[in-house]
FIDORO-144382 format. One record per residue (C-alpha): residue in one letter; z, x, y. Coordinates in steps of 0.05 Angstrom, whole numbers, plus 5000, padded with zeros to 4 digits. Last residue first. Layout:
N
AZXY...
% end
This chain:
253
S120171191443R115871291406W116971631346R113172321309T116872441237A116873181218R124173161204T123372571160I124071771160P119171341122F123271311085P130671481077A133672221079S135972551008G144072510998A142172420924E135972320907R130671800922R128771160888P124370830947P127570291001P126969550968T121469130979R123368451008R115768241021W118568321096S123068921088G116569281074Q113068961125H118069141174L118169891161Q110269971155Q110869661221L116170231248E111870781217S104770421251G106870401329P110969831352D106869211394I104369371470G104769011525L108469511564E114969121583E113268391552V110368691489L115069161470R122168801485Q118268211445R117368701388L123669101387D127568391377R122668311325Y124568841291A132168831301A130068071270L127368431206A133168811198D138668271201A134367791160R134768421103R142168561109G142468831040D147069441076R141469881049H136669441096L141169521152A141270201157M132970221147M132169681201T137770041247L133870791239G127470381256V130670111318L132470831330R126171131314E123270541361R125570781421L124870191476P132369961488H134870701500E141870531524G142869941488I139670191421L145770751414L150470181429P147869831377L146270441333E154170661325A157670231282L151370161239V151870981229A158770761189R155870351140H148870691128R153771251107G149271341026L147672021046G140471821062I143671361117D147771891129I141772441141A137371961176I143971941220R143872601246E135972641255E136372061301V141972421337A138173171337N131972781362L137072521419R140073171441E132873421440E129972941489E135072951534L133473631544T126273421560E127572851614G133573371635L128274001648T123673831701D126873331747R133773541730L131274281756W127974001806G132173451835G136973821896S142874241888V145474111818D152173791790A148873671713P143173911686P144073571634P146272821619G154372731600H157973231567W154673541501L156074161450R159173441409L151873531383A151274281357K158774001309L154873291287L148473651285L152274161233D156073611199S149973191177A145773801155Q152674031110D152273401075P143673431070D142474141047S141474681106A135374981129H134974481190A141974481200R140775171217A136175041266V140074511294L147174981300E142175551342R138774941384F146674761408R149175351416L142575601463L144574911494D152175061501V151675831528R156676161497A152176451431P147476681474D150477301481L150477591548A144477921600L143377501665R136877831700Y134777781768G128477731796P121678221815P124878531804S130778631756T137578601799S143878561736L148178081720E152378271658T156877941607E159978251558P166477991576L168377471626R171177571698A165077941730L161477321724L165577051782R163877701823R157277691804L156276971820R158477171886S152777651894V147777231855Y148976641912G149077141976Q141477341936V139076571947A141176552016N137477152034R131576911999A130976192024S134076402101A126076122116P128475452091Q126175302019E122874612030Q116874571957E124874441902W130774761959V134975081900A130575081830R125075191881M128475841909L130876041836R123976131820D121876531879L126477041854P123277051793V128477011731T127977711679R129677621617G136077771569P138476941575N133376501601L136675901603L143676151636L139676481689M135575711722A142575421710L146775911736V142275871808S142175141799R150275201801Q149775671863Q146875161892P151974641873A156775011894S164475121865P162075561809G165875521779L171875951743F174975341700R180175681660D181275331586G179576001549A174676271612W170075791630M163675811674
% end
């Protein structure tokens, strides 16, 4: 929690786990047993109920420093009332939703603004592994989807050289993620580098076969076939996303 540029806390990982659960459910009651699971997973001490009540009490004192924020008892648990726009994750989701309803130029800007709200893998510095195991992969998938959507839009806007500077690092972090390779192939194709686009496909196929024993999915295979046949990217209106990346497309990771 921050008040302007001043960090308020909480300092203890157990309190951060409780706060995370409340922030993920603004305005809704979070049962006490879920808060205990977030802190201790399945091995809860006999004092777990009293301990969570103590964490909530200390959180109330911290939250009292923030305007229009209230942590109240709401059987069978607790409820945190605040503006969702003050929670980074919820603000991120709101910006992504706005991007979906915007023209490509604005959508790219909104997605970039949303992605700047992320500061490392979530949820960070909480107690135990339950929150990370339950939410970490799902939240990281949300972030990657927004990254890929923003890159796809930028390719459609003719910014393929700019995205080619960032795609190698992303693929290095997620070497089996097909959509990143598909975006790389399209950006290379638009830059006139057909041989490099084909090499990107071959490298991914080799990794998939060696590590998972599978071939790339149909979307990537179609993209590869078009590159192999020297088929140029389809004609498009200015600013539209390049084939076959669409917001409805599902790519394996």
